[in-house]
Backbone as numpy.savetxt, mean C-alpha at the origin, in Angstrom:
# Nx Ny Nz CAx CAy CAz Cx Cy Cz
-7.89 -14.13 20.06 -7.99 -13.62 18.70 -9.23 -14.21 18.05
-9.82 -13.51 17.18 -11.00 -13.95 16.47 -10.65 -15.16 15.61
-11.47 -16.22 15.70 -11.17 -17.45 14.96 -11.12 -17.22 13.45
-11.90 -16.24 12.99 -11.96 -15.96 11.57 -10.59 -15.52 11.03
-9.78 -14.92 11.87 -8.49 -14.39 11.42 -7.31 -15.14 12.01
-7.56 -16.16 12.84 -6.46 -16.78 13.56 -5.64 -17.73 12.69
-6.25 -18.41 11.74 -5.51 -19.35 10.92 -5.18 -18.71 9.58
-3.91 -18.80 9.23 -3.49 -18.21 7.96 -3.77 -19.19 6.83
-4.47 -18.74 5.84 -4.80 -19.56 4.68 -3.70 -19.43 3.64
-3.43 -20.51 2.89 -2.44 -20.38 1.83 -2.90 -19.38 0.78
-1.99 -18.52 0.36 -2.32 -17.52 -0.64 -3.09 -16.34 -0.08
-3.11 -16.21 1.23 -3.87 -15.15 1.88 -3.28 -13.78 1.55
-4.07 -12.92 0.96 -3.63 -11.57 0.66 -2.71 -11.47 -0.54
-2.66 -12.51 -1.36 -1.73 -12.48 -2.50 -2.10 -11.39 -3.51
-3.38 -11.08 -3.62 -3.80 -10.02 -4.54 -3.15 -8.70 -4.15
-3.16 -8.37 -2.87 -2.59 -7.11 -2.40 -1.06 -7.12 -2.49
-0.46 -8.27 -2.24 1.00 -8.39 -2.36 1.40 -8.24 -3.83
0.62 -8.86 -4.72 0.88 -8.72 -6.15 0.76 -7.28 -6.62
-0.25 -6.59 -6.12 -0.41 -5.17 -6.47 0.82 -4.39 -6.03
1.37 -4.70 -4.87 2.52 -3.97 -4.35 3.72 -4.09 -5.28
4.11 -5.31 -5.63 5.33 -5.41 -6.44 5.07 -5.10 -7.91
3.88 -5.38 -8.42 3.60 -5.05 -9.82 3.50 -3.54 -10.03
2.91 -2.85 -9.08 2.83 -1.39 -9.20 4.21 -0.76 -9.08
5.05 -1.35 -8.26 6.43 -0.85 -8.12 7.19 -1.02 -9.44
7.05 -2.18 -10.04 7.73 -2.44 -11.31 7.20 -1.51 -12.41
5.88 -1.37 -12.49 5.29 -0.51 -13.52 5.72 0.94 -13.35
5.73 1.42 -12.11 6.15 2.80 -11.86 7.62 2.99 -12.22
8.45 2.05 -11.86 9.87 2.15 -12.16 10.11 2.22 -13.67
9.49 1.33 -14.42 9.69 1.29 -15.87 9.18 2.57 -16.52
7.95 2.95 -16.17 7.37 4.13 -16.82 8.01 5.44 -16.37
8.44 5.51 -15.13 9.11 6.74 -14.67 10.45 6.92 -15.38
11.19 5.84 -15.54 12.46 5.93 -16.28 12.19 6.33 -17.73
11.19 5.71 -18.34 10.84 6.07 -19.71 10.37 7.53 -19.78
9.62 7.97 -18.78 9.14 9.35 -18.76 10.25 10.36 -18.58
11.24 10.03 -17.79 12.37 10.94 -17.61 13.19 11.02 -18.89
13.36 9.89 -19.56 14.15 9.87 -20.79 13.41 10.49 -21.97
12.09 10.31 -22.02 11.29 10.85 -23.13 9.99 11.43 -22.58
10.05 12.61 -21.95 8.85 13.15 -21.32 7.72 13.48 -22.30
8.05 13.83 -23.51 7.00 14.14 -24.49 6.21 12.89 -24.88
6.88 11.76 -24.91 6.24 10.51 -25.30 5.52 9.83 -24.14
6.17 9.77 -22.97 5.64 8.99 -21.86 5.10 9.83 -20.71
5.13 11.13 -20.82 4.67 11.99 -19.73 3.22 11.76 -19.35
2.35 11.70 -20.33 0.93 11.49 -20.07 0.68 10.10 -19.49
1.41 9.10 -19.95 1.26 7.73 -19.44 1.65 7.68 -17.96
2.74 8.33 -17.61 3.18 8.38 -16.21 2.14 9.09 -15.35
1.60 10.18 -15.84 0.59 10.93 -15.09 -0.67 10.10 -14.87
-1.13 9.42 -15.91 -2.34 8.59 -15.79 -2.09 7.43 -14.82
-0.95 6.75 -14.97 -0.63 5.65 -14.06 -0.57 6.14 -12.61
0.05 7.27 -12.40 0.19 7.81 -11.04 -1.16 8.18 -10.44
-2.03 8.76 -11.23 -3.35 9.14 -10.73 -4.19 7.90 -10.46
-4.09 6.89 -11.30 -4.82 5.63 -11.06 -4.30 4.97 -9.78
-2.99 4.94 -9.59 -2.42 4.35 -8.38 -2.83 5.14 -7.14
-2.90 6.45 -7.26 -3.34 7.30 -6.16 -4.80 7.01 -5.81
-5.67 6.95 -6.81 -7.08 6.66 -6.57 -7.29 5.28 -5.97
-6.57 4.28 -6.48 -6.66 2.93 -5.94 -6.18 2.90 -4.50
-5.11 3.64 -4.22 -4.61 3.72 -2.85 -5.62 4.34 -1.90
-6.30 5.40 -2.34 -7.33 6.01 -1.51 -8.49 5.06 -1.26
-8.89 4.32 -2.28 -9.95 3.33 -2.11 -9.53 2.25 -1.12
-8.31 1.76 -1.25 -7.80 0.75 -0.32 -7.74 1.29 1.10
-7.32 2.55 1.27 -7.27 3.15 2.60 -8.66 3.24 3.21
-9.65 3.61 2.42 -11.01 3.67 2.93 -11.51 2.28 3.33
-11.27 1.28 2.49 -11.68 -0.08 2.81 -10.94 -0.60 4.04
-9.67 -0.24 4.18 -8.90 -0.66 5.35 -9.46 -0.02 6.62
-9.80 1.25 6.54 -10.38 1.93 7.70 -11.70 1.27 8.11
-12.54 0.98 7.14 -13.81 0.32 7.44 -13.58 -1.09 8.00
-12.62 -1.82 7.43 -12.29 -3.15 7.95 -11.72 -3.09 9.35
-10.89 -2.10 9.62 -10.34 -1.93 10.96 -11.43 -1.59 11.97
-12.37 -0.76 11.57 -13.50 -0.43 12.46 -14.34 -1.67 12.75
-14.57 -2.49 11.74 -15.35 -3.71 11.93 -14.63 -4.66 12.88
-13.33 -4.82 12.69 -12.56 -5.73 13.54 -12.35 -5.19 14.94
-12.46 -3.88 15.12 -12.20 -3.30 16.44 -13.26 -3.68 17.47
-14.36 -4.23 17.05 -15.37 -4.69 18.00 -14.87 -5.85 18.83
-14.10 -6.74 18.21 -13.63 -7.94 18.88 -12.14 -7.94 19.18
-11.39 -7.06 18.51 -9.94 -7.05 18.65 -9.44 -5.64 18.92
-8.27 -5.55 19.49 -7.65 -4.25 19.76 -6.84 -3.83 18.53
-7.49 -3.08 17.68 -6.87 -2.62 16.43 -6.14 -1.31 16.73
-4.85 -1.29 16.44 -4.06 -0.07 16.66 -3.80 0.61 15.32
-3.56 1.90 15.38 -3.26 2.65 14.16 -1.96 2.15 13.55
-0.94 1.93 14.38 0.34 1.46 13.84 0.22 0.04 13.30
-0.62 -0.78 13.89 -0.83 -2.12 13.38 -1.61 -2.13 12.09
-2.61 -1.27 12.01 -3.45 -1.25 10.83 -2.76 -0.60 9.63
-2.15 0.55 9.83 -1.59 1.28 8.70 -0.10 1.05 8.46
0.63 0.58 9.47 2.07 0.37 9.31 2.49 -1.09 9.47
1.50 -1.99 9.66 1.73 -3.42 9.83 2.58 -3.75 11.05
2.62 -2.88 12.03 3.45 -3.07 13.22 2.85 -4.18 14.09
3.58 -5.29 14.19 3.21 -6.47 14.99 1.89 -7.11 14.55
1.49 -6.92 13.31 0.27 -7.55 12.83 0.51 -8.44 11.61
1.63 -8.27 10.97 1.93 -9.04 9.76 3.25 -9.79 9.93
3.40 -10.91 9.21 4.69 -11.61 9.24 5.80 -10.72 8.69
7.02 -10.98 9.12 8.16 -10.18 8.68 8.29 -10.16 7.16
7.99 -11.27 6.52 8.10 -11.36 5.06 7.17 -10.33 4.39
5.96 -10.22 4.87 5.00 -9.27 4.31 5.43 -7.84 4.63
5.88 -7.61 5.86 6.35 -6.27 6.24 7.50 -5.83 5.35
8.47 -6.72 5.14 9.63 -6.37 4.31 9.22 -6.10 2.87
8.31 -6.91 2.34 7.88 -6.71 0.96 7.26 -5.33 0.78
6.32 -4.97 1.65 5.68 -3.66 1.53 6.68 -2.54 1.77
7.60 -2.72 2.71 8.59 -1.69 3.00 9.52 -1.48 1.81
10.04 -2.55 1.22 10.95 -2.41 0.09 10.25 -1.84 -1.13
9.01 -2.25 -1.35 8.25 -1.66 -2.46 8.05 -0.17 -2.22
7.76 0.20 -0.98 7.58 1.62 -0.66 8.87 2.40 -0.87
9.99 1.84 -0.44 11.28 2.52 -0.62 11.56 2.72 -2.11
11.36 1.69 -2.91 11.61 1.81 -4.36 10.65 2.80 -5.01
9.38 2.76 -4.62 8.43 3.69 -5.23 8.72 5.13 -4.83
9.03 5.35 -3.57 9.36 6.72 -3.14 10.62 7.22 -3.84
11.66 6.39 -3.89 12.90 6.80 -4.55 12.66 7.07 -6.04
11.90 6.20 -6.68 11.61 6.36 -8.11 10.81 7.63 -8.37
9.73 7.79 -7.62 8.83 8.92 -7.88 9.49 10.26 -7.54
10.21 10.31 -6.43 10.85 11.57 -6.05 12.00 11.93 -7.00
12.74 10.93 -7.44 13.82 11.18 -8.39 13.27 11.64 -9.74
12.25 10.94 -10.22 11.65 11.31 -11.51 11.06 12.71 -11.44
10.33 13.00 -10.36 9.73 14.33 -10.22 10.80 15.41 -10.05
11.89 15.06 -9.41 12.97 16.02 -9.24 13.71 16.32 -10.54
13.82 15.30 -11.39 14.50 15.50 -12.67 13.62 16.22 -13.69
12.32 16.04 -13.61 11.37 16.70 -14.54 10.25 17.36 -13.73
10.59 18.42 -12.97 9.61 18.97 -12.03 8.40 19.67 -12.64
8.49 20.24 -13.80 7.38 21.00 -14.36 6.75 20.29 -15.55
6.75 18.97 -15.49 6.12 18.15 -16.53 5.12 17.21 -15.87
4.49 16.38 -16.69 3.54 15.40 -16.18 4.22 14.36 -15.30
5.53 14.23 -15.41 6.29 13.25 -14.63 6.19 13.55 -13.14
5.97 14.80 -12.78 5.87 15.17 -11.36 4.67 14.52 -10.67
3.68 14.07 -11.44 2.54 13.36 -10.86 2.96 12.04 -10.20
4.15 11.58 -10.51 4.63 10.31 -9.96 4.67 10.30 -8.43
4.75 11.47 -7.81 4.80 11.50 -6.34 3.49 11.02 -5.72
2.41 10.95 -6.48 1.13 10.46 -5.97 1.07 8.93 -5.92
1.87 8.27 -6.72 1.78 6.82 -6.91 1.99 5.99 -5.64
2.93 6.31 -4.75 3.14 5.45 -3.59 1.94 5.31 -2.65
0.90 6.09 -2.85 -0.30 5.95 -2.03 -0.89 4.55 -2.15
-0.72 3.92 -3.29 -1.25 2.57 -3.48 -0.59 1.60 -2.51
0.65 1.83 -2.14 1.31 0.93 -1.20 0.81 1.12 0.22
0.59 2.36 0.61 0.02 2.60 1.94 -1.36 1.95 2.04
-2.14 2.11 0.99 -3.49 1.55 0.98 -3.50 0.03 0.95
-2.67 -0.56 0.11 -2.66 -2.03 0.03 -2.10 -2.66 1.30
-1.12 -2.04 1.92 -0.60 -2.56 3.20 -1.67 -2.46 4.29
-2.37 -1.34 4.34 -3.42 -1.18 5.35 -4.56 -2.16 5.11
-4.94 -2.35 3.86 -6.01 -3.29 3.55 -5.57 -4.72 3.87
-4.31 -5.04 3.60 -3.80 -6.37 3.96 -3.93 -6.56 5.47
-3.53 -5.57 6.23 -3.60 -5.66 7.69 -5.04 -5.77 8.18
-5.94 -5.00 7.57 -7.34 -5.04 7.99 -7.97 -6.40 7.71
-7.55 -7.03 6.65 -8.15 -8.33 6.29 -7.42 -9.51 6.90
-6.09 -9.44 6.97 -5.32 -10.62 7.34 -4.40 -10.43 8.54
-4.32 -9.23 9.08 -3.43 -8.96 10.20 -3.90 -9.66 11.46
-2.97 -9.89 12.37 -3.32 -10.54 13.63 -3.26 -9.51 14.76
-4.42 -9.20 15.30 -4.55 -8.27 16.41 -4.93 -9.07 17.65
-4.62 -8.52 18.81 -4.97 -9.22 20.05 -6.46 -9.05 20.32
-7.02 -10.07 20.97 -8.45 -10.04 21.29 -8.72 -9.03 22.39
-9.90 -8.43 22.33 -10.32 -7.50 23.37 -10.60 -8.28 24.65
-10.26 -7.68 25.76 -10.57 -8.28 27.05 -12.07 -8.22 27.31
-12.54 -9.05 28.22 -13.97 -9.07 28.52 -14.30 -8.18 29.71
-13.33 -7.42 30.18 -13.55 -6.53 31.33 -14.42 -5.35 30.95
-14.86 -4.60 31.97 -15.70 -3.43 31.69 -14.90 -2.33 30.97
-15.57 -1.61 30.10 -14.87 -0.56 29.38 -15.20 0.79 29.89
């Protein structure tokens, strides 16, 4: 494994982990408020969802570029990079998975209850979790080193 990624630093990836649970909490609170008062909170939910979607796309792009950079020295897999399969500690995997479950349940329920309002934009929000998990893996995941044999 590349020495740069072999030792886990304290607080490694905390920014991305914080984004995961804070975005989940924000979506949950605003989606509930939007379902209860769509005229008041509909635009807020739509803006939050679009911002989370855009941030998720940016994170996915950065993760792809990071994965390409790391693939020179390590065997980067699609499942490892985008799904954290065998690249992240169980604690990190569970955190991203539970945040994803809550965001999907929240956004799909809110959009289902108010389908023809701004609340339906909530289905875009979980993209931030896919992006932040992939970026976490690209920066801090542990991939196996490439063999020195001929390719």
